[in-house]
C-alpha positions as CSV (number, residue, x, y, z in Angstrom):
1,M,-5.3,-11.7,-8.7
2,F,-4.6,-9.1,-5.5
3,R,-6.4,-5.5,-5.9
4,V,-3.2,-3.8,-4.6
5,K,0.3,-4.0,-6.9
6,R,3.4,-2.2,-6.1
7,D,3.3,1.6,-7.3
8,D,0.1,1.7,-6.6
9,Q,-1.7,4.8,-5.0
10,V,-3.4,3.8,-2.1
11,V,-5.6,4.9,1.4
12,V,-5.8,3.9,4.4
13,I,-9.3,2.8,5.4
14,S,-9.1,2.1,9.2
15,G,-6.4,2.3,12.1
16,K,-4.1,5.5,13.6
17,D,-3.3,7.0,9.4
18,R,-6.8,6.5,8.7
19,G,-7.1,9.1,5.3
20,K,-3.9,9.0,4.2
21,R,-2.3,8.2,1.1
22,G,1.0,6.6,0.1
23,K,2.3,4.7,-2.5
24,V,3.1,0.8,-2.7
25,R,6.2,0.0,-1.6
26,R,6.0,-3.8,-1.4
27,V,3.7,-6.6,-1.1
28,L,4.1,-9.6,1.0
29,P,1.5,-12.2,-0.5
30,A,2.2,-14.5,2.3
31,D,1.5,-12.1,5.2
32,G,-1.2,-10.8,3.3
33,R,0.6,-7.3,4.5
34,V,1.5,-4.4,2.1
35,V,4.4,-1.4,3.1
36,V,3.2,1.6,2.4
37,E,5.9,4.7,2.0
38,G,5.5,7.1,4.8
39,L,2.8,5.1,6.7
40,N,2.8,2.8,9.9
41,L,5.6,4.1,11.1
42,V,7.5,2.6,14.0
43,K,10.9,3.5,16.1
44,K,13.8,1.6,15.7
45,S,16.5,1.8,18.2
46,M,19.7,0.8,16.3
47,R,23.0,-0.4,18.4
48,R,26.3,1.5,18.9
49,S,29.0,0.4,16.6
50,E,32.0,1.8,14.6
51,S,29.9,2.8,11.8
52,N,27.2,4.7,14.1
53,P,29.4,5.6,17.3
54,Q,26.3,7.5,19.2
55,G,23.6,5.0,18.1
56,A,20.4,6.1,16.7
57,I,16.4,6.0,16.6
58,L,15.3,5.4,13.4
59,S,12.0,5.6,12.0
60,K,10.9,2.6,9.6
61,E,7.8,1.6,7.7
62,S,6.0,-1.7,9.0
63,P,3.5,-3.5,6.7
64,L,-0.1,-2.8,6.8
65,P,-2.7,-5.7,6.6
66,L,-3.9,-5.9,3.1
67,D,-7.3,-5.2,4.0
68,R,-6.6,-2.2,5.7
69,V,-5.8,-0.1,2.5
70,I,-7.9,0.5,-1.1
71,P,-6.7,2.1,-4.4
72,I,-6.8,5.1,-5.2
73,C,-9.1,5.4,-8.7
74,P,-6.7,8.1,-10.9
75,R,-9.9,9.1,-12.5
76,C,-12.3,9.7,-9.6
77,N,-9.3,10.4,-7.0
78,R,-10.9,8.5,-4.4
79,G,-10.0,5.5,-2.6
80,V,-12.7,2.8,-4.6
81,R,-13.8,-0.9,-4.8
82,I,-12.0,-2.8,-7.1
83,G,-13.5,-5.4,-9.6
84,S,-12.1,-7.1,-12.8
85,K,-13.0,-7.3,-17.1
86,Q,-11.5,-10.2,-18.6
87,L,-10.4,-9.4,-22.2
88,E,-10.9,-11.5,-24.8
89,D,-7.1,-12.7,-24.8
90,G,-7.9,-14.3,-21.6
91,S,-6.3,-11.4,-19.7
92,K,-7.4,-9.9,-16.7
93,L,-8.0,-5.9,-16.0
94,R,-8.8,-4.1,-13.0
95,V,-11.5,-1.8,-12.9
96,C,-12.7,0.8,-10.8
97,R,-16.4,0.4,-9.2
98,R,-17.4,3.7,-9.3
99,C,-16.8,5.0,-12.9
100,G,-15.2,1.7,-14.7
101,E,-12.0,3.1,-15.5
102,S,-9.8,0.7,-15.8
103,F,-5.9,0.8,-13.9
């Protein structure tokens, strides 16, 4: 079970984007990386083509390592560590280690 899922709000805890918040667009479990909306932008040059006669330099999101982001608790409104709680039916819930709120 991953501590970060798609559409979670996360905060970056190290690197050039430290302290910035964003929404998780994709989780890449095989690589241990996540793509966060608006963070870790890199420039990509596009060649000239029929659809793009001038060419272009685009900014695109690059994957971040999973250990560089932590989820934001909706109740605490800050980055928190995650625990898990097992329910009677066998399913697991993610729980904030700070306030106990499940999300």
